[in-house]
C-alpha positions in Angstrom: 14.2 -11.7 38.2 14.8 -13.6 35.0 12.7 -14.1 31.9 12.4 -17.4 30.0 13.6 -17.3 26.4 10.8 -16.2 24.2 10.5 -18.0 20.9 8.3 -17.0 18.0 4.7 -18.2 18.2 4.1 -21.2 15.9 1.6 -20.6 13.2 -0.6 -23.4 11.8 0.2 -22.6 8.2 3.8 -21.1 8.0 4.2 -18.7 5.1 5.2 -15.3 4.1 3.2 -12.6 2.3 4.1 -11.3 -1.1 6.7 -8.6 -1.1 6.5 -5.5 -3.3 9.4 -3.1 -3.8 8.9 0.6 -3.4 9.0 3.1 -6.2 11.9 5.1 -5.1 15.0 6.7 -6.5 16.7 3.3 -6.2 17.1 1.8 -9.7 14.9 -1.2 -10.5 12.3 -0.5 -7.8 8.7 -1.0 -8.7 5.4 0.3 -7.3 3.8 -1.9 -4.5 0.8 -4.0 -5.2 -2.2 -4.2 -2.9 -1.8 -6.6 0.1 -4.8 -8.6 -1.2 -7.6 -7.9 -3.6 -10.4 -5.9 -1.9 -14.0 -5.4 -2.6 -15.1 -2.3 -4.4 -15.6 0.6 -2.0 -19.3 1.5 -1.2 -20.4 5.0 -2.0 -20.8 5.6 1.7 -17.0 5.2 2.2 -16.0 8.2 0.1 -16.1 10.8 2.9 -13.9 13.8 2.6 -10.8 13.4 4.8 -10.8 15.7 7.8 -7.8 18.1 7.9 -7.2 17.6 11.7 -7.2 14.8 14.2 -10.5 14.6 16.1 -10.3 15.3 19.8 -11.1 12.8 22.6 -14.4 14.4 23.3 -15.6 13.4 19.8 -15.4 9.7 20.8 -17.3 10.2 24.0 -20.1 11.8 21.9 -20.1 8.7 19.7 -20.5 6.4 22.7 -19.5 2.8 22.9 -19.9 0.8 19.6 -22.6 -1.8 19.2 -21.1 -5.3 18.9 -22.6 -7.7 16.3 -23.1 -11.3 17.0 -21.6 -12.2 13.6 -18.1 -10.8 14.1 -15.7 -12.6 11.8 -12.7 -12.9 14.2 -11.8 -14.4 17.5 -10.8 -11.6 19.9 -9.4 -14.1 22.4 -6.4 -14.9 20.2 -3.2 -13.9 22.0 0.2 -15.2 23.1 0.5 -17.3 26.3 4.1 -16.3 26.7 4.9 -14.4 29.9 7.5 -11.8 30.5 9.5 -10.4 33.4 12.6 -8.3 33.7 16.2 -9.4 33.9 18.0 -8.8 37.2 19.8 -5.4 37.2 20.4 -2.5 39.5 17.4 -1.1 41.5 17.7 2.3 39.9 17.0 0.9 36.4 14.2 -1.2 37.7 12.6 1.9 39.3 10.0 2.2 36.5 7.6 5.1 36.1 4.0 4.1 36.5 1.2 5.8 34.5 -2.4 4.6 35.2 -1.2 1.2 36.2 1.2 0.7 33.3 5.0 0.8 33.7 7.5 2.7 31.5 11.3 2.8 31.4 13.3 4.3 34.3 14.3 7.9 34.2 17.7 6.8 35.3 18.4 5.3 31.9 17.5 8.2 29.6 16.3 11.8 30.0 13.9 11.4 27.1 10.4 9.9 27.3 9.5 6.9 25.3 5.8 6.3 24.6 5.6 2.5 24.9 5.1 0.7 28.2 7.6 -2.0 29.2 5.4 -4.2 31.2 4.7 -7.9 30.3 1.4 -7.1 28.6 2.9 -4.7 26.1 6.1 -6.8 25.6 3.8 -9.7 24.7 2.0 -7.6 22.1 5.4 -6.5 20.6 6.4 -10.2 20.4 3.2 -10.9 18.4 4.0 -8.0 16.1 7.5 -9.4 15.6 6.0 -12.7 14.4 3.8 -10.8 12.0 6.9 -9.0 10.7 8.7 -12.3 10.4 5.8 -13.6 8.2 5.6 -10.4 6.2 9.3 -10.5 5.5 9.2 -14.1 4.4 11.1 -15.4 7.4 14.2 -13.4 6.5 16.1 -11.9 9.4 17.6 -9.3 7.1 17.2 -7.9 3.6 20.8 -6.6 3.3 23.1 -8.8 1.4 25.2 -10.1 4.3 28.1 -12.5 3.8 28.2 -14.9 6.7 32.0 -15.3 6.6 32.3 -11.5 7.0 30.0 -11.3 10.1 32.1 -10.9 13.2 30.1 -8.3 15.2 26.4 -7.2 15.0 24.1 -5.1 17.1 20.3 -4.8 17.4 19.3 -1.3 18.5 16.1 -1.2 20.5 16.0 -4.9 20.8 12.8 -5.1 23.0 12.4 -8.6 24.3 15.4 -9.6 22.2 13.7 -12.1 19.8 15.4 -10.8 16.7 18.8 -10.8 18.4 18.2 -14.3 19.6 17.2 -15.6 16.2 20.2 -13.8 14.5 22.7 -15.2 17.1 21.3 -18.7 16.6 21.6 -18.4 12.8 25.1 -16.8 12.8 26.7 -18.5 15.7 30.2 -17.3 14.8 29.1 -13.7 15.1 29.1 -11.8 18.4 25.7 -10.1 18.8 24.7 -7.3 21.1 21.1 -6.2 21.8 20.5 -2.7 23.3 17.4 -1.2 24.9 16.4 1.3 27.6 14.5 -1.3 29.6 15.9 -4.7 30.9 13.1 -6.9 29.6 15.3 -9.4 27.8 15.7 -13.1 28.9 18.7 -14.4 30.7 19.0 -17.7 28.9 20.3 -16.7 25.4 22.8 -18.1 22.9 26.4 -17.8 24.1 27.3 -15.3 21.3 24.6 -12.9 22.4 24.6 -10.3 25.2 22.2 -7.5 26.1 23.0 -4.0 27.3 21.0 -1.1 28.7 21.8 1.8 26.3 20.1 4.9 24.9 20.5 5.1 21.2 19.4 8.7 21.1 22.7 9.7 22.8 26.3 9.3 21.6 26.8 5.6 21.1 29.3 3.9 23.4 30.6 1.4 20.9 34.0 2.0 19.2 34.3 3.2 15.7 34.4 0.9 12.6 33.3 -2.1 14.7 30.0 -3.6 13.5 29.6 -5.6 10.3 25.8 -5.3 10.7 23.6 -2.8 12.6 19.9 -3.7 12.8 17.0 -1.4 13.8 13.3 -2.4 13.8 10.0 -0.9 14.9 11.4 2.3 16.6 8.8 4.9 15.6 8.5 7.5 18.3 12.0 6.8 19.7 14.0 9.5 17.8 13.7 13.2 17.1 16.5 13.4 14.5 16.9 10.2 12.5 20.0 11.5 10.6 21.9 12.0 13.8 21.1 8.4 14.9 22.3 7.1 11.5 25.5 9.2 11.8 26.3 7.3 15.0 25.5 4.1 13.2 27.9 5.2 10.4 30.6 5.9 12.9 30.3 2.5 14.6 29.8 0.6 11.4 32.8 -1.2 9.8 33.8 -0.1 6.3 31.8 -2.4 4.0 29.3 -3.1 6.8 25.6 -2.6 6.6 22.9 -0.6 8.4 19.3 -1.9 8.1 16.2 -0.2 9.5 12.6 -1.6 9.1 9.8 0.6 10.4 6.2 1.6 9.7 3.9 4.4 8.9 1.4 5.3 11.6 -1.3 5.9 9.0 -3.8 3.0 8.4 -4.7 3.0 4.7 -6.9 1.0 2.4 -6.8 0.7 -1.4 -10.6 0.6 -1.7 -11.6 3.4 0.6 -13.0 1.2 3.3 -10.9 2.9 6.0 -12.9 6.1 6.5 -11.0 9.2 7.5 -13.3 9.9 10.5 -13.2 6.3 11.7 -11.0 5.2 14.6 -8.4 3.7 12.3 -8.6 6.6 9.9 -7.8 8.9 12.9 -5.2 6.6 14.5 -2.1 7.8 12.6 -3.1 11.4 12.7 -3.4 11.4 16.5 -0.1 9.6 16.9 1.6 12.1 14.5 0.1 15.0 16.3 1.3 13.7 19.7 4.8 13.0 18.2 5.1 16.5 17.0 4.3 17.8 20.5 7.2 15.9 22.1 9.6 16.2 19.1 9.6 12.5 18.1 9.1 10.9 14.7 6.2 8.6 14.6 5.7 8.1 10.8 9.1 6.5 10.0 8.0 5.0 6.7 6.5 8.2 5.2 8.0 10.7 2.8 11.2 8.8 2.1 12.5 9.8 5.5 14.7 6.7 6.3 16.2 6.6 2.8 17.1 10.3 2.8 18.5 10.2 6.4 20.6 7.1 5.5 22.1 8.8 2.5 22.7 12.0 4.4 24.6 10.1 7.0 27.0 8.8 4.3 25.7 5.3 3.5 25.8 4.2 -0.1 24.1 1.4 -2.0 20.9 2.3 -0.3 17.9 0.1 -1.1 14.3 0.5 -0.2 11.6 -2.2 0.0 7.9 -1.6 0.8 5.6 -4.0 2.4 1.9 -4.0 3.5 0.7 -5.5 6.7 -3.1 -6.1 6.9 -4.6 -4.9 10.2 -6.9 -8.0 10.4 -7.4 -11.3 8.6 -9.4 -9.7 5.8 -7.3 -10.7 2.8 -8.2 -13.8 0.7 -4.6 -14.6 0.2 -3.8 -17.2 3.0 -0.3 -15.8 3.7 -1.6 -12.2 4.0 -4.6 -13.4 6.1 -2.2 -15.0 8.6 -0.1 -11.8 8.9 -3.3 -9.8 9.5 -4.4 -12.3 12.1 -1.3 -11.7 14.2 -1.5 -7.9 13.8 -5.1 -8.1 15.0 -4.1 -10.2 18.0 -1.4 -7.7 19.0 -3.4 -4.5 18.7 -6.6 -5.9 20.1 -4.8 -7.3 23.2 -3.3 -4.0 24.2 -4.8 -1.0 22.4 -5.0 1.0 25.6 -1.3 0.4 26.3 -0.3 1.6 22.8 -2.5 4.7 23.3 -2.0 5.5 27.0 1.1 7.8 27.0 0.5 9.6 23.7 -3.2 10.1 23.9 -3.4 10.6 27.7 -0.2 12.3 28.8 0.6 14.2 25.5 -2.8 15.0 24.0 -4.6 15.3 27.3 -7.3 12.7 26.7 -9.2 11.3 29.7 -9.2 7.5 30.5 -12.8 7.3 29.5 -12.0 8.9 26.1 -9.2 6.5 25.6 -11.4 3.5 26.5 -14.2 4.5 24.1 -11.7 5.1 21.2 -10.1 1.7 21.9 -13.5 0.1 21.8 -14.2 1.6 18.4 -10.8 0.6 17.1 -11.4 -3.0 18.2 -14.8 -3.0 16.7 -13.4 -1.9 13.3 -10.7 -4.5 13.5 -13.4 -7.2 13.7 -15.2 -5.8 10.6 -13.8 -7.8 7.7 -15.4 -5.4 5.2 -12.7 -2.9 6.3 -9.6 -3.6 4.3 -6.9 -1.7 6.3 -3.2 -2.1 6.2 0.0 -0.6 7.6 2.8 0.4 5.3 6.3 -0.9 6.3 9.6 0.0 4.8 12.9 -1.8 5.0 15.8 0.5 4.1 19.4 -0.7 4.1 22.7 0.9 3.2 26.4 0.2 3.2 29.3 2.1 4.7 31.9 2.8 1.9 35.0 0.6 2.0 
């Protein structure tokens, strides 16, 4: 089977959201500003935050949410792109199936990754990629790369390969490799790009001092020890080369208290973090300075940190931020159950009915434009000493 090349969805009003640098130990960094001005929080939204994640039985007791006729968003928004797998050996294509959703083959890695690899989930990931592209101002990287120095680059956990394709198109004199544990990438790609099935949680198969740029994005839940992964990147990075990792926090926040701690979105990150701890995987990559510390511990220097906010729906007044939120809304509302299935069902032991009811509440909250939620993203990059 082969997959047509996936291109980024075209947005009606191209633009990128404002970027705010994080307040870190990096000199010159500043504290991030709100994604968009929000209304003052009602007194009813000042509930005390629960200390624990609420169980699946709580959501069954709540029942399905009531839908209003005046919802402010169109839940039918989605991507019409289709996805299938590239042709490869039958053992790799022997996917695990959980409640009708497919996951990577056990022949590729002995670890379990929480995300499905079927076309529905890959499509949602592609929409998230476009939201990230808007959020980052259309920049494929934040690290100060010099085009004339770029000979070899790798995209770890490439997914459907969109970033790798865009990078190979832009830097056509650079040889680009995209790696993943599932063969869901297209076969028609730029001539300077190739895809490999590879597990980044094990010792990397690339030679030392090889890559001028190593890129990682949206890999929460993939690793148990981030420092060890960065050490492999350091070994394979050429002196003077760069490692860049952009990832997110699982916690959905609001600056005005409109994301209630006991709501579905207030519980979302806590539940994922609880499940991640049970299987020894890091879900909240962008929290507690984790990526910055791990990168420094691995030996990288000139480490820089940038913080971004991605609205969870088109609630912001700012048109650029509104567009970012629209794409996030489209991605999550199209496959909330797929995102939840493994971690909530297999790890936390929720029933399918509990997952369905929770997903209904999450979708209902996404449509409520009075809830000003956002996800924190961090981009961290560092250089291997000359």
